C-alpha positions in Angstrom: -123.7 144.4 52.7 -120.1 143.4 51.9 -119.1 144.0 55.6 -121.7 141.5 56.8 -120.3 138.9 54.4 -116.7 139.5 55.7 -117.8 139.3 59.3 -119.6 136.0 58.7 -116.5 134.7 57.0 -114.3 135.8 59.9 -116.7 134.2 62.4 -116.7 130.9 60.5 -112.9 130.9 60.5 -113.0 131.4 64.3 -115.4 128.5 64.7 -113.2 126.2 62.6 -110.1 127.3 64.5 -111.8 126.5 67.8 -112.6 123.0 66.5 -108.9 122.4 65.9 -107.6 124.2 69.1 -110.5 125.1 71.4 -110.4 128.5 73.2 -110.6 128.8 76.9 -114.1 128.8 78.3 -113.9 132.5 79.3 -113.1 133.5 75.7 -115.9 131.4 74.3 -118.3 132.8 76.8 -117.2 136.4 75.9 -117.9 135.7 72.3 -121.3 134.3 73.0 -122.2 137.3 75.2 -120.9 139.7 72.4 -123.1 137.9 69.8 -126.2 138.0 72.0 -125.7 141.7 72.8 -125.1 142.5 69.1 -128.2 140.5 68.2 -130.4 142.6 70.5 -131.3 139.6 72.8 -132.6 140.8 76.2 -130.9 139.7 79.4 -133.9 137.7 80.6 -134.1 135.8 77.3 -130.4 135.1 77.3 -130.5 133.7 80.9 -133.5 131.6 80.1 -131.9 130.1 77.0 -128.6 129.5 78.8 -130.4 127.6 81.6 -132.5 125.6 79.2 -129.5 124.5 77.1 -127.3 123.9 80.1 -129.9 121.6 81.8 -130.7 119.8 78.6 -127.0 119.1 78.1 -126.8 117.6 81.6 -129.9 115.6 81.2 -128.5 114.1 78.0 -125.2 113.3 79.8 -127.3 111.6 82.6 -129.6 109.7 80.2 -132.6 111.7 81.4 -132.1 110.8 85.1 -133.1 114.1 86.7 -131.8 113.0 90.2 -128.4 112.4 88.8 -128.5 115.5 86.7 -129.5 117.6 89.7 -126.5 116.1 91.6 -124.1 116.9 88.7 -125.1 120.6 88.7 -125.3 120.6 92.5 -129.0 121.6 92.7 -131.6 120.1 95.0 -133.6 117.6 93.0 -136.9 119.5 93.7 -135.3 122.8 92.5 -134.0 121.0 89.4 -137.4 119.5 88.6 -139.2 122.9 89.2 -136.7 124.7 87.0 -137.2 122.1 84.2 -140.9 122.5 84.5 -140.6 126.3 84.3 -138.4 125.9 81.2 -140.8 123.3 79.7 -138.1 120.6 79.7 -139.4 117.0 79.9 -136.5 115.0 81.5 -138.1 111.7 80.4 -137.7 112.6 76.7 -133.9 112.5 77.2 -133.9 108.9 78.4 -132.5 106.4 75.9 -134.8 103.4 75.5 -133.2 100.0 76.0 -133.7 97.6 73.2 -134.6 94.0 74.2 -132.1 91.9 72.3 -133.0 88.6 73.9 -135.8 86.2 72.9 
C-alpha cells in the first residue's frame, strides 16, 4: 500500500512540474498511454474517450459551431456530425448564449 502512495505522490509532482514547464506533447501522450494501459483500459475504450474529449475541446474552442469545428480538425462536416452523434455529443450544448444587454 505504501508503494501506491509514493507513486501517487510522484505522479502529482510530475503534474505540478508540467504546469510550470510543460512537457512536449509526445511525452505527455506517452504518459497518458502508460496510465491507460496500467489501468486496464481497452483499446476501443481509449480511442472512443480520446475522440470524445478531442471533439468536445474543439467544439468549446469554436463556441459549439460544428462547421467551424469540423474545419479546425480537417474533417468533412457530415463526418464530424456523424462522429459527434455516435459519441453522443450535442454540439449545441457547447454554444455560449448571448446576453441581451440593451433595453
